[in-house]
C-alpha positions in Angstrom: 56.3 -46.8 149.7 53.2 -44.7 149.4 53.0 -42.7 146.1 50.5 -40.0 146.5 50.3 -36.9 144.3 50.4 -33.6 146.0 47.5 -31.2 145.5 49.9 -28.9 143.5 50.8 -31.8 141.1 47.2 -32.7 140.7 46.3 -29.1 139.9 49.3 -28.9 137.5 48.1 -32.0 135.7 44.5 -30.6 135.4 45.8 -27.3 134.0 48.1 -29.2 131.5 45.3 -31.4 130.3 43.0 -28.4 129.9 45.6 -26.5 127.9 46.3 -29.5 125.7 42.6 -30.0 125.0 42.1 -26.3 124.2 45.1 -26.3 121.8 43.8 -29.5 120.1 40.3 -27.9 119.7 41.7 -24.6 118.4 43.7 -26.5 115.8 40.6 -28.4 114.7 38.6 -25.3 114.4 41.4 -23.6 112.5 41.5 -26.5 110.1 37.8 -26.3 109.6 37.8 -22.6 109.0 40.7 -22.7 106.6 38.9 -25.4 104.6 35.7 -23.3 104.6 37.6 -20.2 103.4 39.3 -22.3 100.6 36.0 -23.7 99.5 34.4 -20.3 99.6 37.2 -18.8 97.5 36.8 -21.6 95.0 33.0 -21.1 94.7 33.3 -17.4 94.3 36.0 -17.9 91.7 33.8 -20.3 89.8 30.9 -17.8 90.0 33.1 -15.0 88.6 34.2 -17.3 85.7 30.5 -18.0 84.9 29.8 -14.2 84.9 32.7 -13.6 82.5 31.4 -16.4 80.2 27.9 -15.0 80.3 29.1 -11.5 79.5 31.1 -12.8 76.5 28.1 -14.8 75.3 25.9 -11.7 75.5 28.5 -9.7 73.5 28.7 -12.3 70.8 25.0 -12.7 70.6 24.5 -8.9 70.4 27.2 -8.6 67.7 25.5 -11.4 65.6 22.1 -9.7 66.1 23.5 -6.4 64.9 25.1 -8.1 61.8 21.7 -9.6 60.9 19.9 -6.3 61.3 22.5 -4.5 59.0 22.5 -7.3 56.4 
């Protein structure tokens, strides 16, 4: 028995493989972007924490300076 694929079946297989490859790639790109957004949020959050700490240090230093000037 001669098992040959029809042109339609070959075309269907090619389309199926293309869609599967595209879906896999889209999933990989989504994972990369989600990780980048997570890392960016963490970096910005850390930067904001540093800014709050710097602001508090400046306030404490200014208060100590004012106490020494008055005393």
